[in-house]
C-alpha positions as a Markdown table, in Angstrom:
| # | Residue | x | y | z |
|---|---|---|---|---|
| 1 | Unk | -45.9 | -20.8 | 1.3 |
| 2 | Unk | -46.8 | -23.8 | -0.8 |
| 3 | Unk | -44.2 | -26.5 | -1.7 |
| 4 | Unk | -44.3 | -29.8 | -3.5 |
| 5 | Unk | -44.3 | -32.6 | -0.9 |
| 6 | Unk | -41.9 | -34.7 | -3.1 |
| 7 | Unk | -39.4 | -31.9 | -2.9 |
| 8 | Unk | -39.9 | -31.6 | 0.8 |
| 9 | Unk | -39.3 | -35.3 | 1.4 |
| 10 | Unk | -36.1 | -35.1 | -0.8 |
| 11 | Unk | -35.0 | -32.1 | 1.3 |
| 12 | Unk | -35.6 | -33.9 | 4.5 |
| 13 | Unk | -33.7 | -36.9 | 3.3 |
| 14 | Unk | -30.7 | -34.8 | 2.1 |
| 15 | Unk | -30.4 | -32.6 | 5.2 |
| 16 | Unk | -31.8 | -34.8 | 8.0 |
| 17 | Unk | -34.2 | -32.0 | 9.0 |
| 18 | Unk | -37.8 | -32.9 | 9.7 |
| 19 | Unk | -40.3 | -30.1 | 9.0 |
| 20 | Unk | -43.3 | -32.4 | 9.1 |
| 21 | Unk | -44.7 | -31.2 | 12.4 |
| 22 | Unk | -45.1 | -27.6 | 11.1 |
| 23 | Unk | -46.4 | -28.6 | 7.7 |
| 24 | Unk | -50.0 | -28.9 | 6.7 |
| 25 | Unk | -50.5 | -31.4 | 4.0 |
| 26 | Unk | -52.7 | -30.7 | 1.0 |
| 27 | Unk | -52.3 | -33.8 | -1.1 |
| 28 | Unk | -49.1 | -33.4 | -3.0 |
| 29 | Unk | -48.4 | -29.9 | -1.7 |
| 30 | Unk | -47.5 | -28.6 | 1.7 |
| 31 | Unk | -48.0 | -25.2 | 3.5 |
| 32 | Unk | -45.2 | -24.4 | 5.9 |
| 33 | Unk | -47.0 | -21.7 | 7.8 |
| 34 | Unk | -44.4 | -20.6 | 10.4 |
| 35 | Unk | -40.9 | -21.9 | 9.7 |
| 36 | Unk | -40.1 | -22.2 | 13.4 |
| 37 | Unk | -42.9 | -24.6 | 14.2 |
| 38 | Unk | -41.0 | -27.6 | 12.9 |
| 39 | Unk | -37.5 | -26.8 | 14.1 |
| 40 | Unk | -35.9 | -29.0 | 16.8 |
| 41 | Unk | -34.0 | -27.2 | 19.6 |
| 42 | Unk | -31.2 | -29.8 | 19.3 |
| 43 | Unk | -30.9 | -29.5 | 15.6 |
| 44 | Unk | -27.5 | -27.8 | 15.5 |
| 45 | Unk | -26.0 | -29.5 | 18.6 |
| 46 | Unk | -23.5 | -31.5 | 16.6 |
| 47 | Unk | -22.4 | -28.4 | 14.6 |
| 48 | Unk | -21.9 | -26.3 | 17.8 |
| 49 | Unk | -19.5 | -28.8 | 19.3 |
| 50 | Unk | -17.1 | -27.9 | 16.5 |
| 51 | Unk | -16.8 | -24.4 | 18.0 |
| 52 | Unk | -16.0 | -25.5 | 21.5 |
| 53 | Unk | -12.4 | -24.8 | 22.6 |
| 54 | Unk | -10.0 | -27.6 | 22.4 |
| 55 | Unk | -7.7 | -28.6 | 25.3 |
| 56 | Unk | -4.9 | -26.4 | 23.7 |
| 57 | Unk | -7.2 | -23.4 | 23.5 |
| 58 | Unk | -8.4 | -24.0 | 27.1 |
| 59 | Unk | -4.7 | -24.2 | 28.2 |
| 60 | Unk | -4.1 | -20.8 | 26.6 |
| 61 | Unk | -7.2 | -19.2 | 28.2 |
| 62 | Unk | -9.8 | -20.0 | 25.7 |
| 63 | Unk | -11.0 | -18.1 | 22.7 |
| 64 | Unk | -13.1 | -15.6 | 24.7 |
| 65 | Unk | -10.3 | -14.6 | 27.0 |
| 66 | Unk | -8.0 | -14.1 | 24.1 |
| 67 | Unk | -10.5 | -12.0 | 22.2 |
| 68 | Unk | -11.3 | -9.9 | 25.2 |
| 69 | Unk | -7.7 | -9.2 | 25.9 |
| 70 | Unk | -7.1 | -8.1 | 22.3 |
| 71 | Unk | -10.2 | -5.9 | 22.3 |
| 72 | Unk | -9.2 | -4.3 | 25.6 |
| 73 | Unk | -5.7 | -3.5 | 24.3 |
| 74 | Unk | -6.7 | -2.5 | 20.8 |
| 75 | Unk | -6.2 | 1.2 | 21.6 |
| 76 | Unk | -2.7 | 0.6 | 22.9 |
| 77 | Unk | -1.9 | -1.5 | 19.8 |
| 78 | Unk | -3.1 | 1.3 | 17.5 |
| 79 | Unk | -1.0 | 3.8 | 19.4 |
| 80 | Unk | 2.1 | 1.6 | 19.2 |
| 81 | Unk | 1.6 | 1.0 | 15.5 |
| 82 | Unk | 1.1 | 4.7 | 14.9 |
| 83 | Unk | 4.4 | 5.4 | 16.8 |
| 84 | Unk | 6.3 | 2.8 | 14.7 |
| 85 | Unk | 4.8 | 4.3 | 11.5 |
| 86 | Unk | 5.8 | 7.8 | 12.5 |
| 87 | Unk | 9.4 | 6.8 | 13.4 |
| 88 | Unk | 9.8 | 4.9 | 10.1 |
| 89 | Unk | 8.4 | 7.9 | 8.2 |
| 90 | Unk | 10.9 | 10.1 | 10.0 |
| 91 | Unk | 13.8 | 7.7 | 9.2 |
| 92 | Unk | 12.7 | 7.4 | 5.5 |
| 93 | Unk | 12.4 | 11.2 | 5.2 |
| 94 | Unk | 15.8 | 11.8 | 6.7 |
| 95 | Unk | 17.3 | 9.3 | 4.2 |
| 96 | Unk | 15.5 | 11.0 | 1.3 |
| 97 | Unk | 16.8 | 14.4 | 2.3 |
| 98 | Unk | 20.4 | 13.1 | 2.5 |
| 99 | Unk | 20.0 | 11.5 | -1.0 |
| 100 | Unk | 18.5 | 14.8 | -2.3 |
| 101 | Unk | 21.5 | 16.8 | -0.9 |
| 102 | Unk | 23.9 | 14.4 | -2.6 |
| 103 | Unk | 22.1 | 14.6 | -5.9 |
| 104 | Unk | 22.0 | 18.4 | -5.7 |
| 105 | Unk | 25.7 | 18.5 | -5.0 |
| 106 | Unk | 26.5 | 16.3 | -8.0 |
| 107 | Unk | 24.2 | 18.4 | -10.2 |
| 108 | Unk | 26.0 | 21.6 | -9.1 |
| 109 | Unk | 29.4 | 20.0 | -9.7 |
| 110 | Unk | 28.4 | 18.9 | -13.3 |
| 111 | Unk | 26.9 | 22.3 | -14.0 |
| 112 | Unk | 30.1 | 24.1 | -12.9 |
| 113 | Unk | 32.2 | 21.8 | -15.0 |
| 114 | Unk | 30.1 | 22.3 | -18.1 |
| 115 | Unk | 30.1 | 26.1 | -17.5 |
| 116 | Unk | 33.9 | 26.3 | -17.2 |
| 117 | Unk | 34.3 | 24.2 | -20.4 |
| 118 | Unk | 32.0 | 26.5 | -22.3 |
| 119 | Unk | 33.8 | 29.6 | -21.0 |
| 120 | Unk | 37.1 | 28.2 | -22.1 |
| 121 | Unk | 35.8 | 27.3 | -25.5 |
| 122 | Unk | 34.3 | 30.7 | -26.0 |
| 123 | Unk | 37.5 | 32.5 | -25.0 |
| 124 | Unk | 39.5 | 30.3 | -27.4 |
| 125 | Unk | 37.2 | 31.2 | -30.2 |
| 126 | Unk | 37.5 | 34.9 | -29.4 |
| 127 | Unk | 41.3 | 34.7 | -29.2 |
| 128 | Unk | 41.5 | 32.9 | -32.5 |
| 129 | Unk | 39.3 | 35.5 | -34.2 |
| 130 | Unk | 41.5 | 38.3 | -32.7 |
| 131 | Unk | 44.7 | 36.5 | -34.0 |
| 132 | Unk | 43.2 | 36.5 | -37.5 |
| 133 | Unk | 42.4 | 40.2 | -37.2 |
| 134 | Unk | 46.0 | 40.9 | -36.1 |
| 135 | Unk | 47.4 | 38.8 | -38.9 |
| 136 | Unk | 45.3 | 40.7 | -41.5 |
| 137 | Unk | 45.9 | 44.1 | -40.0 |
| 138 | Unk | 49.1 | 44.7 | -37.9 |
| 139 | Unk | 47.5 | 47.9 | -36.4 |
| 140 | Unk | 44.7 | 45.9 | -34.7 |
| 141 | Unk | 44.5 | 45.5 | -30.9 |
| 142 | Unk | 46.8 | 42.8 | -29.5 |
| 143 | Unk | 45.2 | 39.4 | -28.5 |
| 144 | Unk | 46.1 | 39.8 | -24.8 |
| 145 | Unk | 44.6 | 43.3 | -24.5 |
| 146 | Unk | 41.5 | 42.2 | -26.5 |
| 147 | Unk | 41.0 | 39.2 | -24.2 |
| 148 | Unk | 41.5 | 41.3 | -21.1 |
| 149 | Unk | 38.8 | 43.6 | -22.3 |
| 150 | Unk | 36.3 | 41.2 | -24.0 |
| 151 | Unk | 37.2 | 37.7 | -22.6 |
| 152 | Unk | 34.6 | 35.8 | -20.4 |
| 153 | Unk | 35.8 | 35.2 | -16.9 |
């Protein structure tokens, strides 16, 4: 790969990396060849110290011990969470069934009330109609016998 040497020196100045040992110079241009030729082994030593455990992490066993403990018990954690999920689903389903039964009972009560009101209204209409027939013709069937025969129960 060929790069502009001015850009390479600006890159070195910005990052602090020095790739000059692995770069062949061709005037104003450079050929990197293999990128690993110019890397320094201690290049990231300052950055790696940020990942070292602090005294608090060491007191708690360090990051590796904590991670290993979690990974070893992950199956048990999944089993426990599955059991909790199952129990909560059972509880929720039971509550929903109870609410459904209450709702069905209320619907049945309202339906029966509406049905009884309609039966009463229909019987009153039939009785009124038979009273009009008796008033127009005294030989017509009486209201009581008509309702016993034709009334809705």
